[in-house]
C-alpha positions in Angstrom: 1.5 -25.0 -13.8 1.5 -21.7 -12.9 3.9 -19.4 -14.6 3.9 -15.4 -14.3 3.4 -13.2 -16.8 0.4 -15.6 -18.6 -3.6 -15.4 -18.0 -4.8 -17.3 -15.1 -5.6 -20.3 -16.7 -9.7 -22.4 -15.9 -10.6 -23.9 -13.0 -12.5 -26.8 -14.4 -12.4 -29.4 -12.5 -11.6 -31.6 -15.5 -8.9 -29.5 -16.3 -7.1 -29.0 -13.0 -7.3 -33.1 -12.4 -5.1 -33.2 -16.1 -2.8 -30.9 -14.5 -2.7 -32.5 -10.9 -2.1 -36.3 -13.0 0.6 -34.7 -15.1 2.1 -33.4 -11.6 2.1 -36.2 -9.7 4.5 -38.2 -11.5 5.0 -40.7 -9.3 1.2 -41.6 -9.7 1.0 -42.0 -5.9 -2.5 -40.1 -6.2 -0.9 -37.2 -4.3 1.6 -33.8 -5.2 5.0 -33.9 -2.8 6.7 -30.6 -2.8 9.4 -32.1 -5.4 7.0 -32.8 -7.5 4.8 -29.1 -6.9 8.6 -27.3 -7.2 9.1 -29.3 -11.0 6.3 -27.5 -11.9 5.9 -24.4 -10.6 7.6 -21.3 -12.6 8.7 -17.8 -10.7 8.4 -15.7 -14.2 12.0 -16.0 -14.1 12.8 -19.1 -15.3 13.6 -21.0 -12.0 11.7 -23.3 -9.9 10.2 -22.1 -7.2 11.9 -21.6 -4.3 11.6 -24.7 -1.9 10.6 -22.3 0.9 8.3 -20.9 -0.7 7.2 -24.8 -1.3 7.2 -26.3 1.7 5.3 -22.9 3.0 2.3 -23.9 0.9 2.6 -27.7 1.5 1.8 -27.4 4.9 -0.7 -24.6 4.4 -3.1 -27.1 2.1 -1.9 -30.8 3.4 -4.7 -31.8 5.4 -3.4 -35.1 6.4 -0.2 -34.2 7.4 1.9 -36.1 5.7 3.6 -34.0 3.8 1.6 -34.2 0.4 -1.4 -32.3 -0.9 -4.6 -34.6 -2.8 -6.5 -33.4 -5.4 -8.5 -31.6 -3.6 -5.8 -29.7 -2.2 -4.3 -28.9 -5.4 -7.4 -26.9 -6.2 -7.3 -24.8 -3.5 -3.6 -24.4 -3.9 -4.1 -23.2 -7.6 -7.0 -20.6 -6.7 -4.4 -19.3 -3.9 -1.3 -19.1 -6.5 -3.7 -17.1 -9.5 -4.8 -14.6 -6.7 -1.5 -14.4 -5.4 -0.7 -13.9 -9.4 -3.2 -10.9 -9.2 -1.7 -9.8 -6.6 2.4 -9.8 -7.6 0.7 -8.4 -11.0 -1.3 -5.1 -9.2 1.6 -4.6 -7.1 4.2 -5.0 -10.1 3.6 -1.7 -11.3 6.8 -1.4 -13.5 6.1 -4.4 -15.1 9.5 -5.7 -14.2 8.6 -9.2 -13.3 10.2 -8.2 -9.5 9.0 -6.0 -7.0 10.8 -4.1 -5.8 11.3 -2.1 -2.1 8.6 0.7 -3.1 6.6 -2.0 -4.9 6.8 -4.2 -1.4 5.8 -1.0 0.6 3.0 -0.4 -1.7 1.9 -3.9 -1.2 2.2 -4.1 2.5 0.9 -0.8 3.2 -2.4 -2.1 0.3 -2.6 -5.0 3.1 -2.9 -3.0 6.1 0.9 -3.0 7.9 3.3 0.3 8.5 6.7 -1.1 8.9 9.9 1.8 8.4 11.4 1.8 5.5 14.5 -0.3 7.3 12.2 -2.9 8.2 11.3 -3.5 3.8 15.1 -3.1 3.7 15.6 -6.4 6.0 12.4 -8.1 4.3 13.7 -7.4 0.5 17.8 -8.8 2.1 16.1 -11.7 3.5 13.7 -12.9 -0.1 15.8 -11.4 -2.9 17.8 -14.8 -3.4 18.6 -13.0 -7.0 20.3 -10.0 -4.8 19.0 -7.7 -7.1 17.0 -5.3 -5.0 13.6 -6.9 -5.9 12.0 -10.4 -5.2 9.9 -12.9 -7.4 6.7 -14.1 -7.9 8.2 -16.9 -5.4 9.3 -14.9 -3.0 6.8 -12.5 -3.1 4.2 -15.0 -2.0 6.8 -15.9 1.0 7.4 -12.9 2.4 3.7 -12.1 2.5 2.6 -14.9 3.5 5.5 -15.3 6.4 4.2 -11.6 7.5 1.0 -13.0 7.8 1.5 -16.0 10.2 3.9 -13.6 12.5 0.7 -11.8 12.4 -1.2 -14.0 13.9 1.0 -15.2 16.3 1.4 -11.4 17.9 -1.8 -11.1 17.4 -3.2 -13.9 19.7 -0.8 -11.9 22.6 -1.9 -8.7 21.4 -4.8 -9.2 23.6 -5.6 -5.5 24.0 -4.4 -4.9 19.7 -2.2 -2.0 21.1 1.1 -4.0 18.6 2.9 -4.2 21.8 3.5 -7.8 23.7 5.5 -9.1 27.3 6.0 -12.3 26.3 9.4 -14.4 27.5 12.2 -15.7 26.1 10.5 -19.4 25.5 7.5 -17.8 24.7 8.7 -16.2 22.1 10.1 -19.2 20.6 7.6 -21.0 20.8 5.6 -18.9 18.7 8.5 -18.7 15.8 8.6 -22.6 16.3 4.2 -23.6 16.0 4.0 -20.5 13.8 4.6 -23.0 10.9 7.2 -20.7 9.5 9.5 -23.2 9.8 9.9 -26.8 8.8 
């Protein structure tokens, strides 16, 4: 389906429906997380991170059944290709991975200001290969996780000061209802 390193494929609905049918191996008319994972490559010839797959299914599943329809798939296709273009833009050395400096450039461009120590934590959290860099699928997961947590934080940061005062239970509720915990 989406392969890092190739040009984005066409978005013609007939073309996408053909892909959808190939991915929908059980012919249910929906794509499950397992089917989607088998169809995606992260550029390292390994399947997409299961956490990234679950996150994307959750984001695009309009029915809440843990699967996506063809209409959801069309949106997901665009979403993945947009992330692919973003990944390429920040993979300045064309290694097929994002290192700490490149991740810092990306998130700073997105408007975030984090410490170097925080970027070390991000790389450690999302570097499944323990090489000091993250693959395409892990880049998506790290950025989307930051976006989701930012939205949860902003809901409590009413004066936009960058500081919130929440109880422990409110904090746990923020995390558990943020769609990053599945």
